[in-house]
N, C-alpha and C positions, 0 to 999 in steps of 0.2 A: 504493500500500500504506500503510495507516494506521500511525502510530507507536504504540507502547505508551502506555497511559494515563499513565504517570509523566511523560511529556514534554508533556502537553497544556497545562498552565498556563504552561509556559515559552514557548509559541508563541502565546499569546493576543495579539490585536491591541490589546486594551484591558484589561490586567490590573487587577484590583481590589486593594485593600490586603490582602485575605485571601490573594490569590495571591502577594503580595510580603511575606511575614512577616519580621520582624526580632526575634530571630535566625532564620536559615535553617538548619533541621536537615536533615542529609544522612546517609542510610544506604545501604548497597548493596542490601539485601534486606528485604522485609517480615518475613522470618523473624527478623531481628535485633530487631524491635520487638514481635513477638508480639501485635500488635493493641492494645497498651497505649496508645500515643500516639493511635491512631485513636479509641479509646473515650474519651479525654480531649479529643478535638477539637483535637489539636495537629498541624498540617500537617508532613509529612515529604517530602522529595524522595528517592525511591528511584532509584538510578542504574543498577542492574545491576552485575554482577561484572566486575572488571578495570579497568585504567587507561584504556582507550579509552572504555568505557561511562561511567566516572566523569567523565572530562574533558568528554565530549560533553554529558552531562546537566547538569552544573553550568555549563558555558559558556552553554548555551541559557537556563538559568534566570537567570543573572546578566545576560544580554542583555535580559531582560524588565525588570529594574530600570533598566538604562541607557535603554531605550526609553521608560519611563515617567517618566524624569527623577528617579527615586528614588535616594537614596544607597545605596552598596553595603552589604549587611547584614553582621552578624556571622555568619560561617559556622561551624557546629559540626558536626563529623562524629562520629557515634556508630558504633562498629563493633567487631567481634571480631577478635582477633589471636592468633597463636601466639608463644611466648617461651621461650627457654632461660635467661633472666635473672630474670624475674618468675614467681612461683608462679601456677598456675591459680586463677582467682577474683579476681586482682588487678585493680583498676580504676585506670588511670593516665591522665595527660594527655600526649599527644605534642605537643611544640612544635617538633620538628625532624624533617625528612623527607629520606630518601635513596631513590634508585632502585636497588634491589638487583640487578635483572636487566639493567642497562645495562652491556654488556661490549663495548667497542671496544679491548680491550687489544692486539688484533692490529695496530692502527695506532699503538700506543704510548700510548694514553690509560689513565689509572687506572680501575679498576673503579668503576662508579657515575657516571662523568663522561660527560656528553653532549658529543660533539665540537662545537667551534666555537660554544660558548655562553659566551664569555669573560665576559660581563656578568652571567651568572646563576650563582650558586654551586651546586655539586653538592649541597650540603646546605642546604635551605631552612629558615629558622628564623623563628618568630613568637613574640611575647610570650606567656608562659603566663597563663592566666586563673583557674585553680582552684588556689589555694594549698594546699588541703587534700589534693590528690592528688599521689602520686609522679609524677615526670616520666620520659619516655623518648624515644628516637629511633626513629622508625618507618621500616622498610625495606619499600618496596612493589615488587611485581613480579607478572607474570602467571603465577604458579605457586603451588600450595598446598604450603607448605614442610614437608618431612619429613626433611630433612638440613641440616646446618650450612652456612650461606651464607658467602661470602667478604667481603661488604660489611658493615662494622661497624654494628650496630644492636641495640636492646634487644628490639624486637617486630617481627613481620612480618605484613603484610596484602597486599591486592591493589588498594587504591584510594587510600590516604592521600596518597602523593606526588603523584599526578595532581590530586587536589583542591587540594592545597597550591600546586601550580604554577599552576593556573587562578587561584587567589586572589592569587598573587604578581603575575601579569600584570594582573589587574583591580583591584589595590590594595584588595582586600577583606580585612578581618581574618579570621583563620582559627585554629581549634584543633581538635584531635581527642581525644576521650575514648574509650579502648579498654578492652575487657574481655578478659582473657586466658582463652581457652577451652582451650588445649592447649599442649604443650611443643615444638611444631614438630619432632616426631620421628615414629617409626614408628606411634605410636598416635594421631597428630594427628587423623585423619579421624573415628574413633569418638568421641574426646574433644570435638571440635568439635560434633558432632551432639548429644551429651549436654548440653553446657554452654551452648550458644547460648541456650536458653530461659531461662537464669538472668540473662542480660545485661540484658534490657529493663528490669527494675525498677530496676537500678542506674542505667541511663541516665536514666530518668525522675526519679530522685532528684537527679542532677546538674543536670538541666534546671531542676527546681523551685528548687534552691539558686541557680542563676544568676538566675532571675527575682526571687528575694528580694533579691538584691544590686543589681539594676538599678532 
């Protein structure tokens, strides 16, 4: 059974420089880019929704860099989030990541803590890159949030922590720029559908600003 097209470049035996961009832009869905990056000929790795898809896709893509003897790229995740802290329409940089749905409290572990990972902090932090953006803590989990969660974070998504953990293991620099589409409440679904289309232009602007600085 063939893998989806978004994984093809990650599995190439002889990847080209075009297949190994730096920075490496990562999004969950083409819906979040609205075709804007494609029209500008900017490559994007689309992972699919959720932590497993995100970890799988990014791990395979970074393996292509290692196989080619290339340095790890600057990984930038663009994505949409819900928040009860930041207003809808806010663009912010997440430099810290927690796993909001890791719950092994029945064995005495704190919420968000993965058991027996003593050398890996439950909160993964990376140096911020975009001084002009407000900063936040991203809580990731395999659920679309409509109620208040128990793990402390500013915004909620479904992929950020997984991407951050892969970069932590692979020693790749990482940051995430998020657009707040909803209030992580009862209206979150409708608000996300309405506001997702507004995020792409903001992401492109941040990307272009990054290129001007490098």
